[in-house]
PDB file of N, CA, C, O and CB in Angstrom:
ATOM      1  N   MET A   1       0.979  -1.287  -0.007  1.00  0.00           N
ATOM      2  CA  MET A   1      -0.181  -0.177  -0.141  1.00  0.00           C
ATOM      3  C   MET A   1       0.707   1.064   0.161  1.00  0.00           C
ATOM      4  O   MET A   1       1.391   1.259   1.166  1.00  0.00           O
ATOM      5  CB  MET A   1      -1.613  -0.351   1.032  1.00  0.00           C
ATOM      6  N   MET A   2       0.523   1.969  -1.081  1.00  0.00           N
ATOM      7  CA  MET A   2       1.096   3.398  -0.784  1.00  0.00           C
ATOM      8  C   MET A   2       0.617   4.704  -0.224  1.00  0.00           C
ATOM      9  O   MET A   2      -0.481   5.237  -0.387  1.00  0.00           O
ATOM     10  CB  MET A   2       1.440   3.773  -1.754  1.00  0.00           C
ATOM     11  N   ASN A   3       1.638   5.112   0.457  1.00  0.00           N
ATOM     12  CA  ASN A   3       0.641   6.408   1.583  1.00  0.00           C
ATOM     13  C   ASN A   3       0.470   7.386   0.505  1.00  0.00           C
ATOM     14  O   ASN A   3       0.816   7.199  -0.661  1.00  0.00           O
ATOM     15  CB  ASN A   3       1.623   7.352   3.244  1.00  0.00           C
ATOM     16  N   LEU A   4      -0.209   8.679   1.074  1.00  0.00           N
ATOM     17  CA  LEU A   4      -0.601   9.715   0.206  1.00  0.00           C
ATOM     18  C   LEU A   4       0.401  10.798  -0.443  1.00  0.00           C
ATOM     19  O   LEU A   4       0.231  11.542  -1.409  1.00  0.00           O
ATOM     20  CB  LEU A   4      -1.521  10.371   0.917  1.00  0.00           C
ATOM     21  N   SER A   5       1.727  10.600   0.591  1.00  0.00           N
ATOM     22  CA  SER A   5       2.787  11.491   0.448  1.00  0.00           C
ATOM     23  C   SER A   5       3.431  10.989  -1.170  1.00  0.00           C
ATOM     24  O   SER A   5       3.757  11.719  -2.106  1.00  0.00           O
ATOM     25  CB  SER A   5       3.924  11.323   1.886  1.00  0.00           C
ATOM     26  N   ARG A   6       3.458   9.683  -1.088  1.00  0.00           N
ATOM     27  CA  ARG A   6       3.861   8.744  -2.340  1.00  0.00           C
ATOM     28  C   ARG A   6       3.059   8.848  -3.591  1.00  0.00           C
ATOM     29  O   ARG A   6       3.692   8.979  -4.639  1.00  0.00           O
ATOM     30  CB  ARG A   6       3.764   7.277  -1.962  1.00  0.00           C
ATOM     31  N   LYS A   7       1.974   8.815  -3.627  1.00  0.00           N
ATOM     32  CA  LYS A   7       0.737   9.045  -4.283  1.00  0.00           C
ATOM     33  C   LYS A   7       1.094  10.577  -4.861  1.00  0.00           C
ATOM     34  O   LYS A   7       1.426  10.691  -6.041  1.00  0.00           O
ATOM     35  CB  LYS A   7      -0.667   8.901  -3.190  1.00  0.00           C
ATOM     36  N   LEU A   8       1.022  11.634  -4.074  1.00  0.00           N
ATOM     37  CA  LEU A   8       1.326  12.924  -4.447  1.00  0.00           C
ATOM     38  C   LEU A   8       2.611  13.147  -5.255  1.00  0.00           C
ATOM     39  O   LEU A   8       2.685  13.887  -6.237  1.00  0.00           O
ATOM     40  CB  LEU A   8       1.362  13.672  -3.295  1.00  0.00           C
ATOM     41  N   GLY A   9       3.584  12.448  -4.750  1.00  0.00           N
ATOM     42  CA  GLY A   9       4.901  12.532  -5.249  1.00  0.00           C
ATOM     43  C   GLY A   9       4.610  12.053  -6.989  1.00  0.00           C
ATOM     44  O   GLY A   9       4.786  12.749  -7.989  1.00  0.00           O
ATOM     45  N   ILE A  10       4.170  10.793  -6.911  1.00  0.00           N
ATOM     46  CA  ILE A  10       3.971  10.599  -8.584  1.00  0.00           C
ATOM     47  C   ILE A  10       3.168  11.411  -9.130  1.00  0.00           C
ATOM     48  O   ILE A  10       3.484  11.471 -10.319  1.00  0.00           O
ATOM     49  CB  ILE A  10       3.439   9.330  -9.055  1.00  0.00           C
ATOM     50  N   LEU A  11       2.253  12.107  -8.906  1.00  0.00           N
ATOM     51  CA  LEU A  11       1.254  12.755  -9.845  1.00  0.00           C
ATOM     52  C   LEU A  11       2.072  14.102 -10.216  1.00  0.00           C
ATOM     53  O   LEU A  11       1.902  14.723 -11.265  1.00  0.00           O
ATOM     54  CB  LEU A  11      -0.353  13.059  -9.083  1.00  0.00           C
ATOM     55  N   VAL A  12       3.271  14.570  -8.877  1.00  0.00           N
ATOM     56  CA  VAL A  12       3.900  15.662  -9.168  1.00  0.00           C
ATOM     57  C   VAL A  12       4.957  15.097 -10.261  1.00  0.00           C
ATOM     58  O   VAL A  12       5.282  15.908 -11.127  1.00  0.00           O
ATOM     59  CB  VAL A  12       4.478  16.367  -7.862  1.00  0.00           C
ATOM     60  N   PHE A  13       5.560  13.738 -10.328  1.00  0.00           N
ATOM     61  CA  PHE A  13       6.548  13.406 -11.350  1.00  0.00           C
ATOM     62  C   PHE A  13       5.855  13.383 -12.838  1.00  0.00           C
ATOM     63  O   PHE A  13       6.448  13.443 -13.915  1.00  0.00           O
ATOM     64  CB  PHE A  13       7.210  11.960 -10.979  1.00  0.00           C
ATOM     65  N   PHE A  14       4.521  13.286 -12.624  1.00  0.00           N
ATOM     66  CA  PHE A  14       3.935  12.934 -14.099  1.00  0.00           C
ATOM     67  C   PHE A  14       3.661  14.575 -14.489  1.00  0.00           C
ATOM     68  O   PHE A  14       3.653  14.916 -15.672  1.00  0.00           O
ATOM     69  CB  PHE A  14       2.260  11.745 -14.110  1.00  0.00           C
ATOM     70  N   ALA A  15       3.519  15.207 -13.784  1.00  0.00           N
ATOM     71  CA  ALA A  15       3.394  16.640 -14.091  1.00  0.00           C
ATOM     72  C   ALA A  15       4.337  17.487 -14.987  1.00  0.00           C
ATOM     73  O   ALA A  15       3.776  18.365 -15.642  1.00  0.00           O
ATOM     74  CB  ALA A  15       3.410  17.229 -12.932  1.00  0.00           C
ATOM     75  N   VAL A  16       5.677  17.364 -15.119  1.00  0.00           N
ATOM     76  CA  VAL A  16       6.741  17.736 -15.813  1.00  0.00           C
ATOM     77  C   VAL A  16       6.664  17.217 -17.245  1.00  0.00           C
ATOM     78  O   VAL A  16       6.780  17.994 -18.193  1.00  0.00           O
ATOM     79  CB  VAL A  16       7.908  17.308 -15.128  1.00  0.00           C
ATOM     80  N   PRO A  17       6.446  15.751 -17.427  1.00  0.00           N
ATOM     81  CA  PRO A  17       6.157  15.425 -18.811  1.00  0.00           C
ATOM     82  C   PRO A  17       4.843  16.061 -19.275  1.00  0.00           C
ATOM     83  O   PRO A  17       4.746  16.491 -20.425  1.00  0.00           O
ATOM     84  CB  PRO A  17       6.102  13.913 -18.989  1.00  0.00           C
ATOM     85  N   ALA A  18       3.837  16.129 -18.406  1.00  0.00           N
ATOM     86  CA  ALA A  18       2.641  16.563 -19.044  1.00  0.00           C
ATOM     87  C   ALA A  18       2.689  18.136 -19.624  1.00  0.00           C
ATOM     88  O   ALA A  18       2.321  18.332 -20.783  1.00  0.00           O
ATOM     89  CB  ALA A  18       1.498  16.381 -17.984  1.00  0.00           C
ATOM     90  N   ILE A  19       3.099  19.126 -18.887  1.00  0.00           N
ATOM     91  CA  ILE A  19       3.463  19.941 -19.392  1.00  0.00           C
ATOM     92  C   ILE A  19       4.219  20.374 -20.585  1.00  0.00           C
ATOM     93  O   ILE A  19       3.855  20.999 -21.581  1.00  0.00           O
ATOM     94  CB  ILE A  19       3.701  20.139 -18.768  1.00  0.00           C
ATOM     95  N   ILE A  20       5.826  19.687 -20.094  1.00  0.00           N
ATOM     96  CA  ILE A  20       7.029  20.077 -21.480  1.00  0.00           C
ATOM     97  C   ILE A  20       6.184  19.058 -22.438  1.00  0.00           C
ATOM     98  O   ILE A  20       5.855  19.857 -23.315  1.00  0.00           O
ATOM     99  CB  ILE A  20       9.210  19.496 -21.227  1.00  0.00           C
ATOM    100  N   GLY A  21       5.721  18.026 -22.764  1.00  0.00           N
ATOM    101  CA  GLY A  21       5.328  17.330 -23.512  1.00  0.00           C
ATOM    102  C   GLY A  21       4.177  17.627 -24.361  1.00  0.00           C
ATOM    103  O   GLY A  21       4.011  17.133 -25.476  1.00  0.00           O
ATOM    104  N   GLY A  22       3.243  18.608 -23.686  1.00  0.00           N
ATOM    105  CA  GLY A  22       2.210  18.986 -24.157  1.00  0.00           C
ATOM    106  C   GLY A  22       2.553  20.052 -25.287  1.00  0.00           C
ATOM    107  O   GLY A  22       2.046  20.140 -26.406  1.00  0.00           O
ATOM    108  N   ILE A  23       3.726  20.986 -24.602  1.00  0.00           N
ATOM    109  CA  ILE A  23       4.127  22.011 -25.685  1.00  0.00           C
ATOM    110  C   ILE A  23       4.559  21.236 -26.686  1.00  0.00           C
ATOM    111  O   ILE A  23       3.916  21.160 -27.733  1.00  0.00           O
ATOM    112  CB  ILE A  23       5.208  23.051 -25.320  1.00  0.00           C
ATOM    113  N   ILE A  24       5.760  20.529 -26.479  1.00  0.00           N
ATOM    114  CA  ILE A  24       6.375  19.591 -27.627  1.00  0.00           C
ATOM    115  C   ILE A  24       5.615  19.034 -28.752  1.00  0.00           C
ATOM    116  O   ILE A  24       6.111  18.916 -29.872  1.00  0.00           O
ATOM    117  CB  ILE A  24       6.894  18.448 -27.055  1.00  0.00           C
ATOM    118  N   THR A  25       4.113  18.605 -28.387  1.00  0.00           N
ATOM    119  CA  THR A  25       3.290  17.712 -28.969  1.00  0.00           C
ATOM    120  C   THR A  25       2.339  19.070 -29.783  1.00  0.00           C
ATOM    121  O   THR A  25       2.033  19.044 -30.975  1.00  0.00           O
ATOM    122  CB  THR A  25       2.453  16.539 -27.713  1.00  0.00           C
ATOM    123  N   PHE A  26       2.026  20.081 -28.919  1.00  0.00           N
ATOM    124  CA  PHE A  26       1.503  20.987 -30.003  1.00  0.00           C
ATOM    125  C   PHE A  26       2.475  21.745 -30.954  1.00  0.00           C
ATOM    126  O   PHE A  26       1.972  22.410 -31.860  1.00  0.00           O
ATOM    127  CB  PHE A  26       0.704  21.995 -29.360  1.00  0.00           C
ATOM    128  N   THR A  27       3.570  21.707 -30.844  1.00  0.00           N
ATOM    129  CA  THR A  27       4.513  22.517 -31.557  1.00  0.00           C
ATOM    130  C   THR A  27       4.463  21.593 -32.632  1.00  0.00           C
ATOM    131  O   THR A  27       3.902  22.037 -33.633  1.00  0.00           O
ATOM    132  CB  THR A  27       5.968  22.866 -30.896  1.00  0.00           C
ATOM    133  N   LEU A  28       4.889  20.441 -32.706  1.00  0.00           N
ATOM    134  CA  LEU A  28       4.777  19.645 -33.994  1.00  0.00           C
ATOM    135  C   LEU A  28       3.658  19.337 -34.434  1.00  0.00           C
ATOM    136  O   LEU A  28       3.598  19.120 -35.644  1.00  0.00           O
ATOM    137  CB  LEU A  28       5.344  18.549 -33.990  1.00  0.00           C
ATOM    138  N   SER A  29       2.532  19.227 -33.698  1.00  0.00           N
ATOM    139  CA  SER A  29       1.269  18.901 -34.524  1.00  0.00           C
ATOM    140  C   SER A  29       0.418  20.400 -35.213  1.00  0.00           C
ATOM    141  O   SER A  29      -0.232  20.487 -36.255  1.00  0.00           O
ATOM    142  CB  SER A  29       0.159  18.001 -33.356  1.00  0.00           C
ATOM    143  N   GLY A  30       0.694  21.343 -34.292  1.00  0.00           N
ATOM    144  CA  GLY A  30      -0.313  22.587 -34.666  1.00  0.00           C
ATOM    145  C   GLY A  30      -1.616  22.919 -34.119  1.00  0.00           C
ATOM    146  O   GLY A  30      -2.235  23.978 -34.222  1.00  0.00           O
ATOM    147  N   SER A  31      -2.065  21.395 -33.272  1.00  0.00           N
ATOM    148  CA  SER A  31      -3.578  21.311 -32.922  1.00  0.00           C
ATOM    149  C   SER A  31      -3.333  20.583 -31.442  1.00  0.00           C
ATOM    150  O   SER A  31      -2.308  20.077 -30.986  1.00  0.00           O
ATOM    151  CB  SER A  31      -4.647  20.303 -34.176  1.00  0.00           C
ATOM    152  N   TYR A  32      -4.563  20.713 -30.911  1.00  0.00           N
ATOM    153  CA  TYR A  32      -4.915  20.568 -29.459  1.00  0.00           C
ATOM    154  C   TYR A  32      -5.131  19.149 -29.448  1.00  0.00           C
ATOM    155  O   TYR A  32      -4.390  18.505 -28.705  1.00  0.00           O
ATOM    156  CB  TYR A  32      -6.198  21.433 -28.912  1.00  0.00           C
ATOM    157  N   THR A  33      -6.141  18.420 -30.235  1.00  0.00           N
ATOM    158  CA  THR A  33      -6.305  17.344 -30.167  1.00  0.00           C
ATOM    159  C   THR A  33      -5.351  15.861 -29.967  1.00  0.00           C
ATOM    160  O   THR A  33      -5.700  14.756 -29.551  1.00  0.00           O
ATOM    161  CB  THR A  33      -6.848  17.477 -30.977  1.00  0.00           C
ATOM    162  N   PRO A  34      -4.200  16.293 -30.385  1.00  0.00           N
ATOM    163  CA  PRO A  34      -2.986  15.092 -30.155  1.00  0.00           C
ATOM    164  C   PRO A  34      -2.497  15.597 -28.436  1.00  0.00           C
ATOM    165  O   PRO A  34      -2.200  14.783 -27.562  1.00  0.00           O
ATOM    166  CB  PRO A  34      -1.290  15.286 -31.654  1.00  0.00           C
ATOM    167  N   VAL A  35      -2.507  16.897 -28.277  1.00  0.00           N
ATOM    168  CA  VAL A  35      -2.203  17.381 -26.710  1.00  0.00           C
ATOM    169  C   VAL A  35      -3.101  16.660 -25.801  1.00  0.00           C
ATOM    170  O   VAL A  35      -2.752  16.078 -24.774  1.00  0.00           O
ATOM    171  CB  VAL A  35      -2.458  19.027 -26.437  1.00  0.00           C
ATOM    172  N   PHE A  36      -4.465  16.766 -26.342  1.00  0.00           N
ATOM    173  CA  PHE A  36      -5.483  16.164 -25.600  1.00  0.00           C
ATOM    174  C   PHE A  36      -5.186  14.597 -25.190  1.00  0.00           C
ATOM    175  O   PHE A  36      -5.558  14.030 -24.163  1.00  0.00           O
ATOM    176  CB  PHE A  36      -6.756  16.297 -26.434  1.00  0.00           C
ATOM    177  N   VAL A  37      -4.369  14.024 -26.338  1.00  0.00           N
ATOM    178  CA  VAL A  37      -4.799  12.701 -26.486  1.00  0.00           C
ATOM    179  C   VAL A  37      -3.496  12.215 -25.882  1.00  0.00           C
ATOM    180  O   VAL A  37      -3.543  11.005 -25.665  1.00  0.00           O
ATOM    181  CB  VAL A  37      -5.239  12.174 -28.022  1.00  0.00           C
ATOM    182  N   TYR A  38      -2.521  12.698 -25.595  1.00  0.00           N
ATOM    183  CA  TYR A  38      -0.956  12.645 -24.723  1.00  0.00           C
ATOM    184  C   TYR A  38      -1.468  13.039 -23.062  1.00  0.00           C
ATOM    185  O   TYR A  38      -1.273  12.411 -22.021  1.00  0.00           O
ATOM    186  CB  TYR A  38       0.462  14.177 -25.470  1.00  0.00           C
ATOM    187  N   GLU A  39      -1.951  13.905 -23.224  1.00  0.00           N
ATOM    188  CA  GLU A  39      -2.364  14.022 -22.038  1.00  0.00           C
ATOM    189  C   GLU A  39      -3.245  12.787 -21.202  1.00  0.00           C
ATOM    190  O   GLU A  39      -2.982  12.225 -20.138  1.00  0.00           O
ATOM    191  CB  GLU A  39      -3.032  15.164 -22.173  1.00  0.00           C
ATOM    192  N   ILE A  40      -4.066  12.665 -21.875  1.00  0.00           N
ATOM    193  CA  ILE A  40      -5.145  11.469 -20.949  1.00  0.00           C
ATOM    194  C   ILE A  40      -4.207  10.142 -21.225  1.00  0.00           C
ATOM    195  O   ILE A  40      -4.320   9.148 -20.508  1.00  0.00           O
ATOM    196  CB  ILE A  40      -7.174  11.174 -21.763  1.00  0.00           C
ATOM    197  N   ILE A  41      -3.468  10.190 -22.088  1.00  0.00           N
ATOM    198  CA  ILE A  41      -2.392   8.632 -21.942  1.00  0.00           C
ATOM    199  C   ILE A  41      -1.375   8.665 -20.902  1.00  0.00           C
ATOM    200  O   ILE A  41      -0.895   7.587 -20.553  1.00  0.00           O
ATOM    201  CB  ILE A  41      -1.384   8.294 -23.366  1.00  0.00           C
ATOM    202  N   LEU A  42      -0.889   9.972 -20.238  1.00  0.00           N
ATOM    203  CA  LEU A  42      -0.227  10.265 -19.189  1.00  0.00           C
ATOM    204  C   LEU A  42      -1.068  10.163 -18.035  1.00  0.00           C
ATOM    205  O   LEU A  42      -0.404   9.633 -17.144  1.00  0.00           O
ATOM    206  CB  LEU A  42       0.344  11.445 -19.321  1.00  0.00           C
ATOM    207  N   VAL A  43      -2.146  10.410 -17.673  1.00  0.00           N
ATOM    208  CA  VAL A  43      -3.163  10.433 -16.647  1.00  0.00           C
ATOM    209  C   VAL A  43      -3.496   8.759 -16.626  1.00  0.00           C
ATOM    210  O   VAL A  43      -3.305   8.195 -15.548  1.00  0.00           O
ATOM    211  CB  VAL A  43      -4.562  11.537 -17.073  1.00  0.00           C
ATOM    212  N   LEU A  44      -3.895   8.095 -17.563  1.00  0.00           N
ATOM    213  CA  LEU A  44      -4.236   6.606 -17.541  1.00  0.00           C
ATOM    214  C   LEU A  44      -2.845   6.158 -16.782  1.00  0.00           C
ATOM    215  O   LEU A  44      -2.863   5.646 -15.662  1.00  0.00           O
ATOM    216  CB  LEU A  44      -4.528   5.835 -19.235  1.00  0.00           C
ATOM    217  N   VAL A  45      -1.899   6.356 -17.363  1.00  0.00           N
ATOM    218  CA  VAL A  45      -0.557   5.706 -16.804  1.00  0.00           C
ATOM    219  C   VAL A  45      -0.496   6.057 -15.182  1.00  0.00           C
ATOM    220  O   VAL A  45      -0.390   5.265 -14.246  1.00  0.00           O
ATOM    221  CB  VAL A  45       0.903   6.395 -17.660  1.00  0.00           C
ATOM    222  N   ALA A  46      -0.576   7.179 -15.162  1.00  0.00           N
ATOM    223  CA  ALA A  46      -0.148   7.534 -13.450  1.00  0.00           C
ATOM    224  C   ALA A  46      -1.862   7.054 -12.747  1.00  0.00           C
ATOM    225  O   ALA A  46      -1.936   6.348 -11.741  1.00  0.00           O
ATOM    226  CB  ALA A  46       0.397   9.879 -13.093  1.00  0.00           C
ATOM    227  N   LEU A  47      -2.416   7.287 -13.071  1.00  0.00           N
ATOM    228  CA  LEU A  47      -3.533   6.791 -12.515  1.00  0.00           C
ATOM    229  C   LEU A  47      -3.108   4.588 -11.817  1.00  0.00           C
ATOM    230  O   LEU A  47      -3.259   3.897 -10.810  1.00  0.00           O
ATOM    231  CB  LEU A  47      -4.910   7.107 -14.134  1.00  0.00           C
ATOM    232  N   GLY A  48      -2.626   4.485 -13.066  1.00  0.00           N
ATOM    233  CA  GLY A  48      -2.578   2.885 -13.075  1.00  0.00           C
ATOM    234  C   GLY A  48      -1.273   2.663 -12.253  1.00  0.00           C
ATOM    235  O   GLY A  48      -1.135   1.618 -11.618  1.00  0.00           O
ATOM    236  N   ILE A  49      -0.475   3.467 -12.254  1.00  0.00           N
ATOM    237  CA  ILE A  49       0.450   3.332 -11.049  1.00  0.00           C
ATOM    238  C   ILE A  49       0.074   3.620  -9.737  1.00  0.00           C
ATOM    239  O   ILE A  49       0.801   3.061  -8.916  1.00  0.00           O
ATOM    240  CB  ILE A  49       1.483   4.071 -11.198  1.00  0.00           C
ATOM    241  N   ILE A  50      -0.750   4.251  -9.299  1.00  0.00           N
ATOM    242  CA  ILE A  50      -1.206   4.552  -8.083  1.00  0.00           C
ATOM    243  C   ILE A  50      -2.136   3.814  -7.741  1.00  0.00           C
ATOM    244  O   ILE A  50      -2.518   3.745  -6.573  1.00  0.00           O
ATOM    245  CB  ILE A  50      -1.546   5.689  -7.937  1.00  0.00           C
ATOM    246  N   SER A  51      -2.544   3.278  -8.516  1.00  0.00           N
ATOM    247  CA  SER A  51      -3.933   2.098  -8.018  1.00  0.00           C
ATOM    248  C   SER A  51      -3.350   1.094  -7.445  1.00  0.00           C
ATOM    249  O   SER A  51      -3.990   0.527  -6.559  1.00  0.00           O
ATOM    250  CB  SER A  51      -4.934   1.337  -9.259  1.00  0.00           C
ATOM    251  N   LYS A  52      -1.921   0.572  -7.800  1.00  0.00           N
ATOM    252  CA  LYS A  52      -1.464  -0.525  -7.464  1.00  0.00           C
ATOM    253  C   LYS A  52      -1.443  -0.556  -5.830  1.00  0.00           C
ATOM    254  O   LYS A  52      -1.027  -1.551  -5.236  1.00  0.00           O
ATOM    255  CB  LYS A  52      -0.176  -0.700  -8.161  1.00  0.00           C
TER     256      LYS A  52
END
């Protein structure tokens, strides 16, 4: 079982790739749709790790 501080740490760890990756994805594609897909994938991965 993970405690609350570890779960919050994992979410913060995923926040940096969400911000930087979102900017890079938007720059390469020029559209927000791939950014939303990228963000949803990151959220699902983060929730998968936290739910263990």
